N, C-alpha and C positions, 0 to 999 in steps of 0.2 A: 509349357507353362502350366502350373497347377491352378486349380479353380480359385483358390483364395488369393491369387496374385493378379487375376484378370480384372480389368476395369469394370466398375459397377454401373457407370453412367451417372453416379451421384456427383453433384458439384463439390461435396466435401472430399471425394476421392481425387478429383482434379486439383482442387486447392491444395491438398496435402502434398501433391507432387510438385506444384509450380510455385507455391508461396511458402515463405519461412515464417514460423511462429515467432512472435515477439511480444514483449511486455509493454502494455500501454496503461496510462493513468487516465481514468474517466472521471469527470466531475458532473454530478447530477443535482440539479436544483429542484426540490420537491416541496409540496405542502407539508408542514409539520403537523401531521395528524396520525392517529393510530392506524396501524396496518400498512402504511406506505412502505416502510423498510421491508416488511415481510413480502410484499408484492415484488419489490425490486430483487430481493435475494431469491425469491421463488423463481423468477425468470432465469437466473443463473443456474440454480440447482435443477430445475425442470428440463433444461436443455443440455446439462452436462458441462457447463462452463465453470471453470474454477476461479475463485476469488483468492488472490494472493495477499491482499491487504484491503481493509474496509474501515473507514472512519465516517462518523455521522455527527453533526452538531447543528443546532439552530444557529443560523447566521444573520437572519433578519427578523428580529423579535416582533416588530410592529406588523410586518407582513406575514408572520407565521410561516417562514420558509426555512428549510434545512438544506444543508449541502452534504451530499454523500460523495465521498472520494473512494473510488474502487480501482485497485490495480488488478488487472487480469492479463491473461496470455492467450494469444490466438494469431491466426493468419490475418492479413488485412481484410480479407473477405469476411471471416468470422467476426472480427471486430466491428466491421460496418453493420453486420446483422445484429450484433448485441446493441449497438447504438440505436439502430432503427427500432428494435423491439422495446428498448427502454423509453424511447420517445412516444410510443403508443400507450404507455401506462398513464391512466387519467391524471393523477395528481403530479405528474412530472412536467415541469415548466421548461426545462432546458437540459440538454446533454451535450457536453463538450469533451472531445478527445484531446486532453491537454498535451499528449505526446505529439499528435499531428499538428496542433496549433503551435507548439514550441518549434517544431521543424519548419513550419511556414514562416515563423519569425526569425529563423536562422540560428536556432539553438538546438542542441542535441536532445535535451530533456527539459521538462518544466522544472520549476523550483520544487523540490520535494524534501520534506523534513519529517523526522519521527522523534518521539520522545520515548525513553525507556527508563524504568526503575530497575536497578540491578543490585541484588543482595549478595554480599560476599562475607564469608566468615574467615577468620584467620588471626593468628597471633605471631609475634616475632617478625622474622624476615618477610614472611608472606604478607603480613599486615602492612609493613613499610613499603613493599613493592606494589601492593594494590593501591595505596595512596599515591605513590609516585606516578604510576601509570594513569590513574584517574586524573591527576593534575595535567599530565601530558595530553590527555583527551578532552580536557576542559570539562570533566564531569564534576558535579557538585556533590558533596556529602550532605544528605538531607536527614540522615538518622545514623547514630553511631553509639556503640558502647564498647566495652573492652573486648568483646568477642565478635562483633560484626560491624559492617557498614551497609548503608543503602545509598547507592549513588544515583543521581539523576543525570542523564546524558541526552543531549539533543543533537541531531545532525542527519546526514545522509544515511540511508539504510546500510551502506557499506561500512560506514564509521561505527554504527551501532553493532553490526555483526562482528567487526574486528575487535571492539572493546569486549564483547561477550566472550569471544574466543580466547583472548589473553587472560580473562578473569577465571576461566575454567580451572586451570591448574593452581590458582591461588585461593580457591575455596568458594567458587560460585555456588550459590544455593538456589536462587530464584530470579526469574526475569519476568517483567511485565512490560509489554510494548503497546504503544497507542495505535500503531498503524500510521500510514502516510498521510500527511496533510500536504496539499499541492496547489500551486497556481502558476500561471505563466508570468514571465517578465513583461514589462511595458505598461503603458498607461491604460490599456483596455481592460475592462472587466470580463467576467465570464460570458 
């Protein structure tokens, strides 16, 4: 056995062999103040964790609280570490792994939606086909002239990905995505 394949004794080495990496959606309730987002993002970048999606918005104006929704990937052990480290950041009030909570409630995933603006240029048959497909995907035309459209589409990430893929050969110019907004089903809050 070569030296680079031998166990190192690190918990990361053990977790890599015994646990499967999966995507989770975390919801983080924080004070809406300067520097908080930078501290949260710094935790991820400083430890080499990747963020697949990030959205932030003030959700409780009177209490000056914002909700950060983060989609990240890791083993269950790494995800628990991320959650524990986020909870130690001072202006963080609460961290909920929405994916774990959804499973506890008997659902595969939390409710997740994304909004995208998709600009497509085209004339003739491509223009007609882009409009037809946009209608099938329930995308709205929010800007148009004789040379282009801007569509607004909301839905699951897979729906947005599929819409973008079918628009590529029809004249896709530009895409702007919001990132995922998520919450769990049921009467309980975060």
